Each structure stands twice: as structure tokens, then as C-alpha cells.
LOKETI-659934 format. One record per residue (C-alpha): residue number from 1; residue in three letters; y, z, x. Coordinates in steps of 0.1 Angstrom, whole numbers, padded with zeros to 4 digits. Layout:
BEGIN
+-----+-----+-------+-------+-------+
!   i !  aa !    py !    pz !    px !
+-----+-----+-------+-------+-------+
! NUM ! Ala !     Y !     Z !     X !
...
+-----+-----+-------+-------+-------+
***
This chain:
BEGIN
+-----+-----+-------+-------+-------+
!   i !  aa !    py !    pz !    px !
+-----+-----+-------+-------+-------+
!   1 ! Met ! -0140 !  0272 ! -0400 !
!   2 ! Asp ! -0145 !  0308 ! -0411 !
!   3 ! Thr ! -0165 !  0303 ! -0443 !
!   4 ! Ile ! -0193 !  0280 ! -0453 !
!   5 ! Ser ! -0192 !  0267 ! -0488 !
!   6 ! Lys ! -0214 !  0236 ! -0487 !
!   7 ! Phe ! -0242 !  0221 ! -0467 !
!   8 ! Asp ! -0218 !  0199 ! -0447 !
!   9 ! Asp ! -0200 !  0230 ! -0436 !
!  10 ! Leu ! -0234 !  0245 ! -0425 !
!  11 ! Ala ! -0243 !  0214 ! -0405 !
!  12 ! Ala ! -0208 !  0213 ! -0389 !
!  13 ! Phe ! -0212 !  0250 ! -0379 !
!  14 ! Phe ! -0244 !  0242 ! -0360 !
!  15 ! Ser ! -0229 !  0211 ! -0344 !
!  16 ! Lys ! -0200 !  0232 ! -0332 !
!  17 ! Ser ! -0224 !  0258 ! -0319 !
!  18 ! Gly ! -0239 !  0233 ! -0295 !
!  19 ! Leu ! -0275 !  0241 ! -0306 !
!  20 ! Gln ! -0298 !  0211 ! -0308 !
!  21 ! His ! -0305 !  0205 ! -0345 !
!  22 ! Gln ! -0312 !  0180 ! -0371 !
!  23 ! Ala ! -0294 !  0180 ! -0404 !
!  24 ! Asp ! -0310 !  0164 ! -0435 !
!  25 ! Ser ! -0283 !  0162 ! -0461 !
!  26 ! Asp ! -0307 !  0148 ! -0488 !
!  27 ! Gln ! -0327 !  0180 ! -0486 !
!  28 ! Ser ! -0298 !  0203 ! -0476 !
!  29 ! Val ! -0319 !  0215 ! -0446 !
!  30 ! Val ! -0309 !  0221 ! -0410 !
!  31 ! Gln ! -0338 !  0222 ! -0385 !
!  32 ! Ile ! -0334 !  0239 ! -0351 !
!  33 ! Pro ! -0361 !  0241 ! -0324 !
!  34 ! Thr ! -0364 !  0277 ! -0313 !
!  35 ! Arg ! -0378 !  0292 ! -0281 !
!  36 ! Asn ! -0374 !  0329 ! -0275 !
!  37 ! Gly ! -0399 !  0347 ! -0252 !
!  38 ! Pro ! -0433 !  0339 ! -0266 !
!  39 ! Leu ! -0419 !  0323 ! -0298 !
!  40 ! Glu ! -0419 !  0285 ! -0299 !
!  41 ! Gly ! -0412 !  0271 ! -0333 !
!  42 ! Ala ! -0385 !  0258 ! -0356 !
!  43 ! Met ! -0359 !  0274 ! -0378 !
!  44 ! Phe ! -0354 !  0257 ! -0412 !
!  45 ! Ile ! -0322 !  0266 ! -0429 !
!  46 ! Arg ! -0319 !  0255 ! -0465 !
!  47 ! Trp ! -0286 !  0256 ! -0484 !
!  48 ! Asp ! -0297 !  0259 ! -0520 !
!  49 ! Thr ! -0267 !  0253 ! -0543 !
!  50 ! Asn ! -0288 !  0255 ! -0575 !
!  51 ! Gln ! -0301 !  0290 ! -0567 !
!  52 ! Lys ! -0269 !  0299 ! -0549 !
!  53 ! Val ! -0288 !  0312 ! -0518 !
!  54 ! Val ! -0294 !  0302 ! -0482 !
!  55 ! His ! -0329 !  0305 ! -0467 !
!  56 ! Phe ! -0338 !  0310 ! -0431 !
!  57 ! Val ! -0374 !  0302 ! -0423 !
!  58 ! Gln ! -0386 !  0307 ! -0387 !
!  59 ! Thr ! -0420 !  0292 ! -0380 !
!  60 ! Met ! -0443 !  0310 ! -0356 !
!  61 ! Asn ! -0467 !  0295 ! -0331 !
!  62 ! Ile ! -0499 !  0311 ! -0343 !
!  63 ! Thr ! -0532 !  0292 ! -0346 !
!  64 ! Leu ! -0546 !  0301 ! -0380 !
!  65 ! Thr ! -0582 !  0293 ! -0390 !
!  66 ! Asp ! -0597 !  0297 ! -0425 !
!  67 ! Glu ! -0619 !  0325 ! -0411 !
!  68 ! Arg ! -0589 !  0346 ! -0400 !
!  69 ! Met ! -0566 !  0337 ! -0430 !
!  70 ! Ala ! -0575 !  0368 ! -0450 !
!  71 ! Asp ! -0570 !  0392 ! -0421 !
!  72 ! Leu ! -0537 !  0377 ! -0412 !
!  73 ! Ala ! -0526 !  0379 ! -0448 !
!  74 ! Leu ! -0535 !  0416 ! -0448 !
!  75 ! Ala ! -0516 !  0422 ! -0416 !
!  76 ! Val ! -0486 !  0405 ! -0430 !
!  77 ! Ala ! -0487 !  0426 ! -0462 !
!  78 ! Ile ! -0490 !  0458 ! -0441 !
!  79 ! Leu ! -0462 !  0448 ! -0418 !
!  80 ! Asn ! -0439 !  0437 ! -0446 !
!  81 ! His ! -0443 !  0470 ! -0464 !
!  82 ! Ala ! -0432 !  0489 ! -0433 !
!  83 ! Leu ! -0402 !  0467 ! -0424 !
!  84 ! Pro ! -0367 !  0475 ! -0437 !
!  85 ! Leu ! -0362 !  0438 ! -0443 !
!  86 ! Pro ! -0396 !  0422 ! -0450 !
!  87 ! Gly ! -0401 !  0385 ! -0448 !
!  88 ! Phe ! -0433 !  0375 ! -0432 !
!  89 ! Gly ! -0454 !  0350 ! -0451 !
!  90 ! Ile ! -0481 !  0324 ! -0448 !
!  91 ! Asn ! -0479 !  0288 ! -0459 !
!  92 ! Val ! -0516 !  0285 ! -0467 !
!  93 ! Gly ! -0516 !  0247 ! -0471 !
!  94 ! Glu ! -0500 !  0242 ! -0437 !
!  95 ! Arg ! -0518 !  0272 ! -0420 !
!  96 ! Gln ! -0484 !  0283 ! -0409 !
!  97 ! Cys ! -0471 !  0319 ! -0404 !
!  98 ! Tyr ! -0434 !  0323 ! -0407 !
!  99 ! Phe ! -0406 !  0348 ! -0412 !
! 100 ! Arg ! -0381 !  0341 ! -0440 !
! 101 ! Ile ! -0349 !  0358 ! -0449 !
! 102 ! Ser ! -0327 !  0347 ! -0478 !
! 103 ! Met ! -0292 !  0357 ! -0487 !
! 104 ! Pro ! -0273 !  0349 ! -0519 !
! 105 ! Phe ! -0239 !  0333 ! -0517 !
! 106 ! Arg ! -0209 !  0355 ! -0523 !
! 107 ! Pro ! -0194 !  0353 ! -0558 !
! 108 ! Asp ! -0170 !  0326 ! -0545 !
! 109 ! Gly ! -0200 !  0305 ! -0534 !
! 110 ! Thr ! -0195 !  0310 ! -0496 !
! 111 ! Leu ! -0210 !  0328 ! -0466 !
! 112 ! Ser ! -0192 !  0335 ! -0434 !
! 113 ! Glu ! -0201 !  0320 ! -0401 !
! 114 ! Lys ! -0208 !  0355 ! -0388 !
! 115 ! Glu ! -0233 !  0361 ! -0417 !
! 116 ! Ile ! -0250 !  0328 ! -0409 !
! 117 ! Gln ! -0253 !  0337 ! -0372 !
! 118 ! Gly ! -0265 !  0372 ! -0380 !
! 119 ! Leu ! -0292 !  0359 ! -0403 !
! 120 ! Phe ! -0303 !  0333 ! -0378 !
! 121 ! Asn ! -0305 !  0359 ! -0351 !
! 122 ! His ! -0324 !  0384 ! -0373 !
! 123 ! Ala ! -0350 !  0358 ! -0383 !
! 124 ! Val ! -0356 !  0347 ! -0347 !
! 125 ! Gly ! -0356 !  0383 ! -0334 !
! 126 ! Thr ! -0380 !  0396 ! -0360 !
! 127 ! Ala ! -0404 !  0367 ! -0356 !
! 128 ! Thr ! -0403 !  0372 ! -0318 !
! 129 ! Gln ! -0408 !  0409 ! -0320 !
! 130 ! His ! -0439 !  0408 ! -0341 !
! 131 ! Leu ! -0454 !  0375 ! -0329 !
! 132 ! Pro ! -0478 !  0390 ! -0303 !
! 133 ! Thr ! -0493 !  0415 ! -0328 !
! 134 ! Leu ! -0497 !  0389 ! -0356 !
! 135 ! Arg ! -0511 !  0364 ! -0331 !
! 136 ! Asp ! -0536 !  0390 ! -0319 !
! 137 ! Val ! -0549 !  0393 ! -0355 !
! 138 ! Ala ! -0551 !  0356 ! -0361 !
! 139 ! Glu ! -0564 !  0344 ! -0328 !
! 140 ! Asn ! -0582 !  0373 ! -0312 !
! 141 ! Gly ! -0598 !  0391 ! -0342 !
! 142 ! Ala ! -0576 !  0423 ! -0339 !
! 143 ! Glu ! -0580 !  0447 ! -0368 !
! 144 ! Pro ! -0553 !  0441 ! -0394 !
! 145 ! Met ! -0554 !  0477 ! -0406 !
! 146 ! Lys ! -0542 !  0488 ! -0371 !
! 147 ! Ile ! -0512 !  0465 ! -0369 !
! 148 ! Leu ! -0486 !  0493 ! -0372 !
! 149 ! Glu ! -0502 !  0510 ! -0342 !
! 150 ! Gln ! -0495 !  0479 ! -0321 !
! 151 ! Thr ! -0459 !  0471 ! -0330 !
! 152 ! Ser ! -0427 !  0490 ! -0337 !
! 153 ! Val ! -0409 !  0487 ! -0370 !
+-----+-----+-------+-------+-------+
***
């Protein structure tokens, strides 16, 4: 399989890859546990046929309290502005920091396996790279205005 044109193709791609995953065809979501250096989380990949886009959402293991929410949100805004492909966000209701990247389908409604793998790697890599700095803001009270001094973009 070279191209992915529907959710079942996406699920089959990850089955073929050998990665541990769960596929929910009702929600069109593949969930993959991720561990990469300090990063421990999950990748949620949603195949959205209505919007003709695939979303990669990598959760980040950051403890987020109400008291630190505003500072982390400021740090995320500053970091996103500096990144060539921004995508950090906060799910306030779940107190969850994440990195998301989305890509529209090609005009023929497909994406290549290579594109899927590249987007997966980019999301995991970017979350891993910036996790220590964002965690420092959320958990240790680091100054969000100095985030760019503590990480490379």
C-alpha cells in the first residue's frame, strides 16, 4: 500500500508497521502509546473525511495546575510564534498540553504512507524537543517570557 485513502487504510498501515496501537473505526482515530526520551504520552491520529484532513495530536506528560495554566498558555503562544510549524496547545478541560499537526488530503483524497510517517515523526519529535522547557514552566515556575532562551527553534 503506497497511498492511504480511508481510515481502514490508515489502521492497516499502523498494523503493518508493528507499532502497538488501537484503532477506533467509529471515531476514525488511531491511538498509539509513545515514549521518546522524556516524552511519555499518546499519539491520536484522526482521519477526518468531512474536513478532508488528518490530525496528529501528541499528548505531553506535563502536570498542569490551575495556578500555572496562564503561564503555560503564554509560553505556548511565544513558542508557537517562533516555530516554523507551530502546533502546541492546551486542552483546558483535560489540563493536557499537546502538539498537533494537521494536513489536508491531496485533491484525490489520499496521503502517502511516507507523508503519514513524516507527520507522525514530526509531532513526536517536536513534542519531545520542547517538553523539558514547557514542563519547567508548568511544574517548576519557570518564567514563560524566557522560554526561547531555554529551547532552540
